[in-house]
C-alpha positions as MATLAB code, in Angstrom:
seq = 'XXXXXXXXXXXXXXXXXXXXXXXXXXXXXXXXXXXXXXXXXXXXXXXXXXXXXXXXXXXXXXXXXXXXXXXXXXXXXXXXXXXXXXXXXXXXXXXXXXXXXXXXXXXXXXXXXXXXXXXXXXXXXXXXXXXXXXXXXXXXXXXXXXXXXXXXXXXXXXXXXXXXXXXXXXXXXXXXXXXXXXXXXXXXXXXXXXXXXXXXXXXXXXXXXXXXXXXXXXXXXXXXXXXXXXXXXXXXXXXXXXXXXXXXXXXXXXXXXXXXXXXXXXXXXXXXXXXXXXXXXXXXXXXXXXXXXXXXXXXXXXXXXXXXXXXXXXXXXXXXXXXXXXXXXXXXXXXXXXXXXXXXXXXXXXXXXXXXXXXXXXXXXXXXXXXXXXXXXXXXXXXXXXXXXXXXXXXXXXXXXXXXXXXXXXX';
ca = [
       0.056   -0.148    0.176;
       1.051    3.623   -0.878;
       0.309    6.602    1.170;
       0.351   10.065   -0.526;
      -1.029   13.950   -0.589;
      -2.985   15.852   -2.861;
      -1.915   19.477   -3.137;
      -4.405   20.686   -0.772;
      -3.551   17.589    1.726;
      -6.126   15.059    1.249;
      -4.632   11.865    2.266;
      -4.821    9.187   -0.283;
      -4.309    5.492    0.482;
      -3.409    3.431   -2.775;
      -3.562   -0.731   -2.636;
      -2.199   -1.914   -6.286;
      -3.852   -5.262   -7.179;
      -3.098   -8.186   -9.751;
      -5.254  -10.232  -11.619;
      -8.671   -8.763  -12.425;
      -8.958   -5.206  -13.998;
     -11.229   -3.920  -11.431;
     -10.901   -1.076   -8.613;
     -12.745    0.000   -5.733;
     -12.879    3.896   -4.282;
     -14.183    5.473   -1.338;
     -14.355    8.984   -0.624;
     -14.441    9.472    3.138;
     -15.419   12.229    5.132;
     -14.223   12.021    8.633;
     -17.995   13.164   10.012;
     -20.613   11.068   10.986;
     -23.683   10.826   12.999;
     -21.661   11.367   15.939;
     -20.816   14.902   14.962;
     -24.563   16.182   14.559;
     -26.037   18.301   16.648;
     -29.242   16.499   18.491;
     -31.679   18.790   16.360;
     -29.839   18.219   13.682;
     -29.814   14.506   13.958;
     -30.013   12.694   10.392;
     -28.692   15.322    8.525;
     -25.423   13.242    7.277;
     -27.980   10.949    5.939;
     -30.161   13.114    4.197;
     -27.050   15.032    2.791;
     -25.673   11.754    1.369;
     -28.904   11.137   -0.133;
     -29.734   14.454   -1.599;
     -26.143   14.623   -3.284;
     -26.244   11.407   -5.155;
     -29.439   13.276   -7.596;
     -27.996   16.091   -9.601;
     -24.845   18.045   -9.477;
     -24.494   21.278  -11.118;
     -22.642   19.655  -14.260;
     -25.435   17.135  -14.628;
     -29.224   17.028  -14.046;
     -30.893   13.681  -12.480;
     -31.073   11.847  -15.546;
     -27.797   12.515  -17.154;
     -25.819   11.828  -13.929;
     -27.924    8.297  -13.769;
     -27.141    7.252  -17.606;
     -23.633    8.525  -16.847;
     -23.025    6.106  -14.041;
     -24.824    3.452  -15.863;
     -22.788    4.019  -19.041;
     -19.321    3.336  -17.388;
     -21.029   -0.180  -15.452;
     -20.071    1.420  -12.326;
     -21.641    0.540   -9.086;
     -22.076    3.529   -6.775;
     -23.193    3.977   -3.333;
     -23.152    6.348   -0.353;
     -23.869    5.814    3.293;
     -22.953    7.303    6.989;
     -22.561    5.527   10.605;
     -21.720    7.338   13.586;
     -18.081    7.809   13.054;
     -17.223    8.486    9.293;
     -19.457    8.873    5.921;
     -18.738    7.677    2.434;
     -19.323    7.551   -1.035;
     -18.541    4.237   -3.300;
     -17.444    3.671   -6.593;
     -16.587    0.178   -7.916;
     -16.150   -0.579  -11.620;
     -13.553   -1.851  -14.550;
      -9.832   -0.097  -14.219;
     -10.515    0.883  -18.236;
     -13.199    3.613  -16.490;
     -11.184    4.660  -13.591;
     -10.675    8.294  -15.157;
     -14.569    8.417  -15.664;
     -15.703    7.069  -12.445;
     -13.297    9.244  -10.507;
     -14.595   12.566  -12.322;
     -18.407   11.356  -11.828;
     -17.606   11.063   -7.878;
     -15.877   14.342   -7.668;
     -18.669   16.178   -9.467;
     -20.862   14.636   -6.705;
     -18.751   15.389   -4.067;
     -17.902   18.846   -5.274;
     -20.824   20.022   -7.447;
     -24.067   19.035   -5.797;
     -27.281   20.748   -7.361;
     -28.966   21.160   -3.900;
     -32.831   20.894   -4.929;
     -35.717   21.733   -2.512;
     -38.277   19.378   -4.500;
     -35.586   16.553   -4.458;
     -34.976   17.437   -0.289;
     -38.598   17.115    0.563;
     -38.743   13.345   -1.698;
     -35.335   12.156    0.121;
     -36.547   13.428    3.694;
     -39.715   11.505    3.058;
     -38.047    8.353    1.867;
     -35.868    8.465    5.210;
     -38.758    9.192    7.433;
     -40.415    6.297    5.761;
     -37.730    4.020    6.399;
     -37.345    5.115   10.312;
     -41.195    4.429   10.313;
     -40.489    1.066    8.940;
     -38.205    0.291   11.946;
     -41.009    0.363   14.378;
     -42.465   -2.550   12.430;
     -39.515   -4.918   13.134;
     -39.133   -5.961   16.737;
     -35.347   -6.218   16.968;
     -34.932   -2.655   15.756;
     -37.659   -1.192   17.901;
     -36.006   -2.627   21.097;
     -32.451   -1.361   19.941;
     -34.146    2.222   19.280;
     -35.647    1.960   22.965;
     -32.393    1.031   24.574;
     -30.136    3.216   22.644;
     -32.737    6.200   23.306;
     -32.226    5.636   27.046;
     -28.765    4.459   27.235;
     -27.206    7.105   25.221;
     -29.628    9.917   26.060;
     -28.304   13.386   25.428;
     -25.323   12.355   22.972;
     -25.929   11.963   18.974;
     -26.010    8.379   19.750;
     -29.405    8.114   21.595;
     -30.830    8.152   17.658;
     -30.050    5.955   15.164;
     -27.608    7.164   12.574;
     -30.469    8.235   10.176;
     -32.182   10.475   12.444;
     -35.297   10.905   14.424;
     -38.555   12.019   12.443;
     -38.659   14.826   14.160;
     -35.187   16.546   13.344;
     -35.005   15.111    9.810;
     -38.562   17.004    9.389;
     -37.190   20.498   10.523;
     -33.634   20.117    8.773;
     -33.587   22.703    6.224;
     -31.869   23.323    2.534;
     -29.619   25.835    4.181;
     -28.472   23.982    6.760;
     -27.346   21.032    4.399;
     -25.607   23.065    2.111;
     -23.468   24.394    5.191;
     -23.326   20.874    6.452;
     -21.919   19.938    2.706;
     -19.397   22.417    3.224;
     -18.163   21.108    6.514;
     -18.193   17.367    5.626;
     -16.638   17.276    2.199;
     -13.917   19.657    2.397;
     -10.472   19.105    2.031;
      -9.358   18.972    5.718;
     -11.965   16.280    6.078;
     -11.793   14.077    3.736;
      -9.907   10.829    3.267;
      -9.809    8.711   -0.213;
      -9.043    5.079   -0.204;
      -8.349    2.917   -3.564;
      -7.871   -0.562   -4.234;
      -7.055   -1.935   -7.594;
      -4.862   -3.204  -10.816;
      -4.188    0.548  -11.586;
      -1.171    2.452  -12.322;
      -0.088    4.715   -9.767;
       1.350    7.514  -11.607;
      -2.069    7.443  -13.626;
      -3.865    7.213  -10.452;
      -2.073   10.470   -8.737;
      -2.386   12.236  -11.594;
      -6.297   11.623  -12.307;
      -6.729   12.120   -8.584;
      -5.191   15.621   -8.417;
      -7.031   16.625  -11.465;
     -10.511   15.807   -9.984;
     -10.308   16.171   -6.417;
      -6.830   18.618   -5.928;
      -9.239   21.469   -5.730;
     -11.075   21.088   -3.168;
     -10.652   23.911   -0.482;
     -10.581   23.640    3.253;
     -13.810   25.160    5.066;
     -14.054   26.235    8.452;
     -17.282   26.269    9.852;
     -18.790   27.536   13.358;
     -20.896   24.359   13.873;
     -22.061   23.801   17.280;
     -20.331   20.481   18.612;
     -22.903   17.569   20.392;
     -22.421   16.315   24.043;
     -20.561   13.398   24.278;
     -20.542   12.758   27.980;
     -21.652    9.745   28.947;
     -20.574   10.273   32.908;
     -24.492   10.409   33.974;
     -25.462    7.193   32.348;
     -27.444    4.975   34.642;
     -28.994    1.462   34.189;
     -32.329    0.794   33.849;
     -34.912   -1.919   33.190;
     -37.471   -0.956   30.760;
     -40.723   -3.061   29.914;
     -42.487   -1.725   26.912;
     -45.914   -3.132   25.984;
     -46.257   -3.101   22.084;
     -48.211   -4.186   19.400;
     -45.678   -7.547   18.321;
     -47.385  -10.736   19.152;
     -43.774  -11.776   20.374;
     -41.431  -10.760   22.925;
     -37.824   -9.332   22.563;
     -35.180   -8.897   25.432;
     -32.148   -7.212   25.031;
     -29.633   -7.226   27.909;
     -26.480   -4.680   27.333;
     -23.470   -3.652   29.528;
     -21.538   -0.604   29.106;
     -18.328   -1.349   26.704;
     -15.160    0.554   25.602;
     -14.442    2.103   22.422;
     -12.825    0.286   19.107;
      -9.497    1.887   20.267;
      -9.186   -0.264   23.542;
      -7.360   -3.286   24.146;
     -10.507   -4.927   25.339;
     -12.060   -4.431   22.006;
     -11.071   -7.401   19.700;
     -10.925   -9.517   22.970;
     -14.744   -8.648   23.659;
     -15.293   -9.562   19.739;
     -14.518  -12.903   19.829;
     -16.922  -13.032   23.472;
     -19.213  -12.111   21.047;
     -18.596  -15.042   18.754;
     -18.321  -17.541   21.760;
     -21.530  -16.428   23.245;
     -23.722  -15.583   20.227;
     -22.532  -15.695   16.741;
     -23.696  -18.776   15.383;
     -25.249  -22.236   16.150;
     -22.595  -23.235   17.896;
     -22.720  -20.370   20.327;
     -23.354  -20.577   24.079;
     -26.505  -18.789   23.665;
     -27.988  -20.392   21.087;
     -27.151  -23.871   22.610;
     -28.798  -23.193   25.767;
     -31.681  -20.804   25.172;
     -33.228  -22.330   21.967;
     -31.875  -26.100   21.393;
     -31.722  -27.561   24.719;
     -34.513  -24.697   26.421;
     -36.691  -24.021   22.855;
     -36.824  -20.522   24.718;
     -36.794  -18.339   21.667;
     -36.409  -17.968   17.680;
     -33.714  -15.292   17.383;
     -30.337  -14.983   20.174;
     -27.207  -13.414   19.528;
     -24.975  -10.656   20.745;
     -23.839   -7.491   19.530;
     -20.683   -5.254   20.137;
     -21.223   -2.003   17.831;
     -17.432   -1.110   18.531;
     -16.641    2.405   17.202;
     -14.572    5.833   18.373;
     -16.924    6.229   21.428;
     -17.938    4.638   24.220;
     -20.164    1.777   23.327;
     -22.670   -1.053   24.352;
     -22.215   -4.824   24.359;
     -25.566   -6.610   24.399;
     -27.139  -10.318   24.683;
     -30.813  -10.501   22.873;
     -33.464  -13.197   22.088;
     -36.755  -12.775   20.507;
     -39.204  -15.122   22.195;
     -42.393  -15.810   23.332;
     -43.744  -13.650   26.153;
     -44.540  -16.384   28.945;
     -40.568  -17.047   28.189;
     -39.515  -14.084   29.256;
     -38.560  -14.480   33.079;
     -36.768  -17.838   32.822;
     -34.886  -16.831   29.585;
     -33.768  -13.421   32.000;
     -32.534  -16.169   34.942;
     -30.788  -18.350   31.910;
     -28.931  -15.315   30.150;
     -27.563  -14.457   33.868;
     -26.360  -18.024   34.535;
     -25.066  -18.004   31.260;
     -22.838  -14.714   31.599;
     -22.094  -15.536   35.192;
     -20.871  -19.294   34.210;
     -18.508  -17.719   31.658;
     -16.863  -15.076   34.259;
     -16.347  -17.936   36.608;
     -15.029  -20.401   33.873;
     -13.930  -18.701   31.039;
     -13.417  -20.684   27.395;
     -11.988  -23.945   26.991;
      -9.441  -24.442   24.846;
     -10.874  -26.013   22.063;
     -13.799  -23.616   21.713;
     -11.033  -20.710   21.741;
      -9.126  -22.120   18.951;
     -12.350  -23.019   17.068;
     -13.810  -19.603   17.214;
     -10.400  -17.995   16.014;
     -10.225  -19.807   13.194;
     -13.641  -19.040   12.267;
     -13.230  -15.262   12.734;
      -9.579  -15.475   10.976;
     -11.007  -17.250    8.050;
     -14.183  -15.161    7.364;
     -11.903  -12.268    7.470;
      -9.503  -13.501    5.267;
     -12.182  -14.603    2.966;
     -13.496  -10.733    2.892;
     -10.385   -9.242    2.195;
     -10.274  -11.083   -0.797;
     -12.151   -8.428   -3.008;
     -11.171   -4.867   -3.844;
     -13.935   -3.222   -2.165;
     -13.235   -4.762    1.180;
      -9.176   -4.078    0.630;
     -10.037   -0.696   -0.170;
     -12.897   -0.034    2.706;
     -10.820   -1.968    5.539;
      -7.704    0.539    4.957;
      -9.840    3.251    4.933;
     -11.584    2.621    7.957;
      -8.681    1.834    9.643;
      -6.930    5.300    9.136;
      -9.829    6.935   10.409;
     -10.484    4.668   13.563;
      -6.792    3.566   14.103;
      -4.628    6.167   12.169;
      -3.017    3.330   10.978;
      -4.204    1.739    7.244;
      -2.041   -1.125    7.793;
      -4.449   -2.267   10.671;
      -5.847   -4.485    8.206;
      -3.020   -6.848    7.623;
      -2.197   -7.332   11.455;
      -5.911   -8.097   12.141;
      -5.554  -12.066   11.987;
      -2.460  -12.055   14.245;
      -4.175   -9.854   16.847;
      -6.782  -12.608   16.972;
      -4.860  -15.246   17.300;
      -2.632  -13.665   20.073;
      -5.923  -13.413   22.425;
      -5.703  -16.667   24.990;
      -8.201  -17.449   27.621;
      -6.987  -14.932   30.285;
      -7.737  -12.223   28.162;
     -11.223  -13.426   27.524;
     -11.706  -14.074   31.241;
     -10.255  -11.061   32.451;
     -12.395   -8.913   30.058;
     -15.705  -10.787   30.433;
     -15.045  -10.069   34.159;
     -14.567   -6.346   33.417;
     -17.855   -6.269   31.243;
     -20.034   -8.777   32.806;
     -19.619   -7.409   36.318;
     -21.224   -4.432   35.619;
     -24.769   -3.717   36.148;
     -26.687   -4.439   32.819;
     -29.501   -2.029   31.269;
     -32.283   -4.160   29.771;
     -35.336   -3.564   27.256;
     -37.705   -6.060   27.395;
     -40.530   -5.399   24.560;
     -43.541   -7.454   25.147;
     -47.551   -7.808   24.193;
     -50.222   -6.289   25.586;
     -51.188  -10.022   26.423;
     -48.744  -12.899   27.426;
     -48.912  -15.713   25.607;
     -50.554  -16.980   22.673;
];
C-alpha cells in the first residue's frame, strides 16, 4: 500500500492489486452522525441521499446515465464515525468514474423538491424500523442508554429532526463534511500509481478547506444510569435486549470482546444458541452485538421469544454469563472461534472493495491504514486469560435491559 497527499493535503491510500482489471474507490469524510447536534440528527444521512441525485454539471437523468454508461456501482452511507461515497468498476473506466465521483462530492445541485422527496424516504425508513421488533427494541434501548448524546438516535436521525432540517442547513453541512480537511480517499485495484495520482490531482486537488462555526454535540457519558424498561407493544412476540457498557474500538479489550461475542452468540454453535434455543427452546432468535466505534459503546445479549418465557430467559442469560465469568473459555472452543473469525475475515479481504474500505476505515479509526494486515495476528494472540479478564470487566457491571412484550402474554 502507498500513501500520498494531493496538493490540498487530502490523504490518499492506494493498494495496487494484480489479476482482475477492476478497482474500488471510497471517498470518506471523517464526519459521521456523532458529530451532529441533537436538533440536526440525521443531517448527514439526508445530505448523502440528496447529493447522489444531481450536480451542477449533470441533471438527475444525465448523472444516472453517465454512471450506468460506465458500468460503475455507486453507493453512499453513514455511520456514527464517518460517511462515505463508494464507486466500483473495471480499471479502464477509473478516470471517468473519478470525475463523476468528484462532481457528486464537489458540485451537488441542492434542489428543494428533491430534498422533500429524500426527507420522506428517510422518514418512511425510520417508521419501518418500528415494525421490526429487533430494531424497535434497539432504538428503545439506545434512546435511554445514550440519552443526551447523538448516539440516542439511529444514524439516520429521528422523524422530528429530519422534518426540521432546512436546505440551508444541508448546504452548510456539505461544506463542513466534504472539504479537504475532512476527506480521505482510499483505492484498491489494478491501476498504475502515476495515473492514479494524476487523475486524483486533476479531480480532487482543487477542493478547498472550510472552517465553519458548527455546534458540537455533547459526548458526555458520565451521567449514564442503568435501567430496566418493559414496553407494551403491538407485537405478538417478545424481545429481550440486555446490555453492558463497553469500551471504544481503540481499547485493548475491543478485539477480545469481539471474540467473546462470537463465543456467546455468533452462530449455531455459540453458547446462547445452544442453551436458550436448542436445549430449552426459549426463543427463535438469539445472539450478541458489539457496535464498536470511536466512543463508548455497549455489548448486548438479545433473544426474540414468546412472552411466557421472558422470566426464564432472563434467569438463564444471567446464569450463562455468570458461568462464563467464573470458568472462561475452553481451549478447543477458543481455537475454533479464532479459526472461524480469521477465516471469514481473510475471505472478505479477497475483494478490492473490502480491501479499500478496510484500509480507509483503519486510517480513520486507528490512524493506521495497515491495521487490516495485522488483524488476524491480533486475534490469534488472544488467550484464555484475556477472555476471562475482559468478560469479568464487562459482565460484572449492572446491565441495562429493555423488554418488549405484547399487551397480553402467551398465544
